[in-house]
N, C-alpha and C positions, 0 to 999 in steps of 0.2 A: 154541359155538353160539353166533348173534344173539339176543338177548331180543326179542321182538315184542311189541309196545303193541296192549291194547285199546281199545276207542273212551274206556273212561271212566278209561284211564292215561293219555291225553295230552291231555287239557284244557289244560293248559297250553302246548301246541305253538304256538296261532296267535301268541299273545302274543309268544313266543321270536323266530318268523317275521317279524313285523312290526316287532319289533327291527332285524333283519339287513336284511330289506330295503324294508320301509314301502309291499308293494305288494299288501297282503291286499285281496281282492276285498270290498267292501260286501254287507252283505244285502240283497237284494231285499224291499221289504215286500208282502206278500200276505194275502188272507184266511187265516185258522187252519185252519179244515177246511170241509169241505161232506159230505152226506149221502154215505154209501158208494153207489158207482154203479158200471157196467161202462164203463170207459174204451175209447173208441173213437178212436186219434190222430187227428188233424186231418193229411188228405193235403194235403203241401206242395204248392206251386203250382209252374210250371214255371218261372216267372221268379222264384223265393226267390232271395235270395242265400245262397252257398256257407256253410255252418254253419260257425264259426271260436268255438269253445267259448274260447279264451284273451281273446277279447277280447269276447263275448257278455256285454249289459248284464243279460240276465237270469238272472244267477246268484248264489248265495249260497256261503258257506263251509260247510263239513261241519260245523263245531263250532257253528251259528247256528241249525241245523236245528230243535233241540228248543225253543230261545229264542223262534223266530217262528212256529212250527207247533205248538206243545204236545210234550210226550211220545211217543214210537213208540205209533200207535193198536194195539189189540190188534187181529191180526186176525180179521176177521169169519168166517173158513172158514180151512180149512187148504190154504193156495195151493202149488199146485205151481210152482215155478221149474226154470226150465233156464237153462243157462249155455254159450256156443259162446265156444269158448276159441281161442288163437293155438296153441301148443303146451307140453305138458306137459313136454316135455323141458327148457324155460328154469325154472329156480326162481322166477322171478318171477312167472309164469301159476301155478304150483305155488302160490305163499304168495297170491295173488288168489283161488284157486279155495277154499283152506284158509280164507280168511276168510268168504266168499259161504256156504261148509257150515256153520260154525260160529253164523252168524248164522240161516239157514235152520232148524237145528236148534234154536236157543233159542226158536223163535215155534213149533214143532211143524210146521212144513214140508218137503213133498218139494222135494228137489234132485238135481239131475241136473246132469253137465257132459261135455259131449263136444268133442274138439279134434282140430286136423289131426295129421297124421303127421310134420312139418317146420313150420319157420319159413315157408318158402315153397309150404307144401302148399294153394294158393288153392282149388283145386277140390274137393280134398277136404273144406275146411272147409265150401263151399258145399252138399256133397252131405250135412255133416253136420246141418246146419241145415235143409235141405229134409225130412228123417226127422224129426228133432225138430218139426215143426211138425203130425205128425199124431199126437203123443203126448198133448195135451192139456192143455199148459203154460198157467197164466196169465200168465206172462210171459217173457222170453227177453232176458239179460242177455247183450249181444255184444261179444267184442272182436276185431274182424276184422283180417286181414291185411293187406290194403290197405284205402284208403276206398271202394273199388268193389265187391269181390269177392262181397261178401255180396246183392248188389243185386237181382236174381231173386227168391228166397227174402224179400227184405224185404219186397218188392213184395205177395208171395202173404200174408204175414203181416199185411200194414196190412191187404189186404181182408176177412181173417179176424178184424179189430179187436183182434188180439193187442197187448200191450201191450211194448214193444222199447225197452231201456236199454241206451245205447251206453257201454259200460265202457273206457275209457283207449285209448291207443294210437291206431291207426287210426281216426278220424273222419268216419262216415258223412256226407255233403254236405248231406242234410236231415233228419239227426235230430232227433227231438220231445226227448229227453232225454240225456244226457250227466252221467257221473260220472268224475271223474279229476284229476289233478292239471295247473295251468298249465304245460303243454310249454315255452313260449318261458323260462319262468323257471326252467326244468332248465339252461339255456344261461347265461341271466344270471347266477347262483350258481356254474357253473362258471370262467366269465370273471373273475368277483367275484376268485375265489382268484389267479388270475395277476397282476391288478390290484395285489393287496396285496404278494403276496412277491416280485413282480419290476415293481417300481415302474418299471426302466427300458425294461423292453416287452423283444422277443425275437420270435424265430420260434417258432409254434406251429402244430400239425395237425390236424386235425377227422376222424374215423373216423365216417360217418356209417350209420344206419341203412337200410331198405330204400328204394330210390328210390319217390317218388310217397304214400308213408305220413305223415300229418301229424303225429305226434310226431317222428320224424326230420325231416321238413321245419324245425321250430319249431324243436326243441331245437338246432341247429346255424344258425338265426337269429338266436336268442336271443343265442348265443355270439357270432358275428361280428358282429351291431350292438353289442354291449356292447363290443368291443373297439375299433369305430370312431375314428378321430380320436384312437387313441394310439402308441404306438410299437412296438404288436405288430405282425407281420405275418402273417396265415393263408397259410403256403406250399402246403399241400394241404390238399384237402377231397376225400375219395375214399370212396364205400359200401363198409361191410364187411358189409352184407346182415342184421346181426346175427348172425354167423357168427364163430367164434372164428378158426379157421384162416385164413380172408381175409383177417380183420383183423390176423393175426398177420404175412402174407405183403405187404399193404399198409403196415405199419407196419415191416417191415423195409426195404424199398425206399425208403420216405421218409427212415429214420436213413440208408440211403446218400447219399442226396441231399442232406440238411441234417444236416451231422454236429455243426450247432452249434444242432441243434433242442431248445429248452428244456421243450417238453411237448404232451402230447396232450389232447383231449377226446373222448369216446368216447360215441355216442348210446345206449351200456347196455354193460350190467359185462359179458355175454358176451364182445363185442368187446374191450373192456378186459381184460381176463383174457389176451385171445390178446396184445395189446398187450405187455403184461407180458412175455411169453415174446420178443418181439423185442428188448425193450430189455435182458434178462437178457442173450440171444444176443449183443446188441451190448456188453458188461461196461458198461451204463449204468444200472444199477438203482442207485435213491436218486439219479440224476443227472439223469434225465428225468421229469418232472410227466406223472402217468397219472390222468386223472379221469374217471370211468364216471358210469353214470346208472341206477338202479333200487335199490340197496340190497340186495342179493340176500347170502345167509351167505358165500358164499366170495368176494365183495368184502369183506365186513367181515374175514375173516380174512388177506385179502391186504395189507389196510390194517394190521393188528397186524403182522404181518412187516417191515412197509417196501417193499412192492413196489408196489401202488397206492397212490397219493397220497392219492384221496376218492372217494366216489361221493356222486350224489344222490340221495338214499334218498326215494324215491315212499311209502313205507309202504304196501305192496300189501295186504297181510292188511287194513289198515284201509279202504283202499280197498275191499275186496270185502266186508267188514262194511255199508259205506255203501250200497253199489248195491243190495245187498238191501234195505236200510232205506228207501232212495227208491223202488226198486218196490212196497213195502208201503203205505207212504203213498199212492203214486198209486191203487193198485188198492183203497183205501178211500176215495178223492174227494180228495185234498187237491192243489190247486195248488201245487206245487212248480217253483221256477225252472227254467230249460230246462238250464242247465249247473250241477252242485254241484261244488266244488271240493275234493280232499282235500289233505291237507298234504304239506310236503317240506322235507327238510332235507340240506345238504351235512356229510358225515361226512368227518374227516379221522382222523387219530393221536388228537389232543387230545377228540376226543368219542366215538370208537367205542364206549366202554364206556357213555356217557349219552347217545344219540343225539337228545335233544332240548334239549341244550346246543350253545352257538353253536361252529360249527368252528374259530374262531383267535381 
């Protein structure tokens, strides 16, 4: 099983990422602290631009929080934190919830998580959040299935003055606070692998996540933009809807249409593992590159076996810990930047047992 990293054990990661990409977001300077107060979220105006965390100037990297705002404040009361999760059948969301629970427990706070029954159970996730509004939480950490499926409950929560923190993946169009990786950079890291190992270019395909989801859109865009003006040709870009079987079927068709395809980039690891099966069935394991996203344990195992080529690990456990820390800082009155970026790194066979190291 893959070793997971706590906040304190990966402080060296930012320097490594800067060396690899040179695109770490600068810390936004802000007042260190304010007196604790009950935070009422600012109501966004109808004319406000759609929130784009990847390009948000009011941002900070997760490992700059202590240096900018001081050590985590001791909670002034045992806060009650709730999480509205996408789907606990996906190991990524299990790890994210684990990080949240561990961090809440460290500060003797109550934590509860509710999740939808599938990756596409949008109405079920909305019902979960509406139920949670009646349970007296101080803050809710939201990982929506789409950018808008939780809108009715979010409107109610804002009227109640409840602190809401958008955590990863789908992005609320008017989120006041966001914690997660730069999704566009996920795609860049995958594309850079192809550019490094295939200098002459070739045909590649993208298995996209769910249509209309910010993370899927940005990951795909980062990949395609990075390959623009090169000898690479994106011959197919089709949705896999975060589903393993759909991705297997899509990859099977693509491999039949393009027998000279050199590789796939998949918007998450569940879909990448489906692509592994399609490539295996075609007798091309080890000959076709397969890069996923998320960094779940099964993806690490697949890389060790020589099946998946790599995954862009977003360190979900750390992201969950950071989300709780951000919620507490906000509840204690600190003015935290709107977007807090968690780390990421491309994992390959070279660094699969040392994920903080360069991938090649």
